[in-house]
N, C-alpha and C positions, 0 to 999 in steps of 0.2 A: 309744330315743326318750326324750328328757327331757320331764318334765311341765311344762306351762306354769304359771307362777305366777298365782294369782288376784289381781286388783286388790283392795286392801284396801277393805272396806266403809266407806263414808263415815259418820262419826258425826255425828248431828244434835245441835247444841248447844241448850240450853234457850233458848226464845224465837226460834230460827231458823225461818224459814218455808221449807217445801218446796213448790215449784210442780210440779204434775203437768203432763202434756202439755197443750198449749194455754195454759199459764200459769194454770190454775186452782189456787188455794191448797189444800193438804191441811190440813184442819182436823178435829179430833176431833169425833165426834158429840156433840151436846149440845142442851139445850133452854133457851129463853129468849133474851134479847137479847145476853148476853155472847158466846156462840159466834158469833153472826151478826156482831157488831162485830169479833171477831177475824178472821173471814173478810174483812170489808170492809177492815180495816187491813192484811191480808196481800196484798190484790189490788194488783198493781203498775200504775203508769202510768195511761194514759187509762181502762183498765178499772176501776181503783180509783175514779176520779171517777164513772164510770157507775153502779157498784153502790152507791156512797154515795148518789147521787141517787135511784136506784130505791128503796132502803130508806126514805129520807125521804118519797118520794111514797106509798109503800105505807102507812106509819104515818099519814100525813095523811089518806089516802082511806079507810082502814079502821081507825078508832079501836078500840083494844082487841085488835088483831091479835096472835096468838101467833106466836112465832118458834122455829126450830130449825135446826140444821145436821145434815143426813143425807146420806150419800154425797158428802161434800165440797161440798155446795151448800146455800145458805140456803132454807128453806121457810117459807111464811106461811100461816096458817089462822085461823079464828075459833073452832074447837072443838078440844078435846084430840085430838091425833093425826089430825086431818082437815085437809087442806091444799088451798088453791086455787091456789097459785102457787109457783114456784121459779125460780131462775136459776143459770147455770153459765157460766164463762169458757171460751170456745173460742179457738183460735189467732188468728182475725181478728175475732171479735165476741163479744158477750155474748148468750147465748140465754136468753130469758125463756119459761117454759112456763106456760100457763094450762091447768090440768088439765081444766076444763070449758069451754074456750074456744069450743067449737062452739055454746055457748048465749049467747055475747056478741054485742052489736050495736053497731057493725059487727064482723064477724069479724076477729080478729087475722090478719095476712097469711100466716103460715107454717102449712103443713099438716103433718100427722103420720100415721104408720101407724095410730095409735090414733084412732078416729073422734071422740072427744070433745076431744082435746088440740089446741091451737093455739099457735103460737109467734110471738114477736116477736124478731127478730135486730137488735141494735144494733151498728153498725159505727163505727169511729173516724172522726171528722170528718164524720159524717152524723147530725146531731141527730135524736132521736126526738121525736114529738109528745107532750109531757108531759101536756097536758090530756086527750088521748085515752087515754094510758096510765092516768092516774088514774081516768078513767071506767070503763075495763075492770076496774081493781082494785075499784072500788065495786060493779060488777055481780058480779064473781067472788066477792067476799066475802059476798054474799047467797045464793049457791048452796050446795047441800050440798058439803062438801069431800070429797076423796078420802082414804080411810084408808090410810096407809102406815106 
């Protein structure tokens, strides 16, 4: 029996973006605005427009917000290593996680197996309510963040 030849491993070129399942960009872990902006720049199509807008709304609603990319997702917090929000690109939507979302009023619509976490799923061609999102960000930024 002949051994089957393995497909050659694809070499990633400098500056090349790798998209994970669902179209989420693979971005190296890092702290500050630069890795978050790299994530945003690497997010394709309509999702790129959504995450760009989310970042702008978060910065506006929570002046002084800290940023990081962890687990291939942007994180936002007010204290060192304490986070109140993250988002991630899924196949058909962008999922925003409010880590203490159960304390927000009104509650973000998506439930979680974790009692404190609530989600907002943003789909293509279904605009989200930006003023409500900004209000949730203001509320969440005043709560103790999750250490991760």
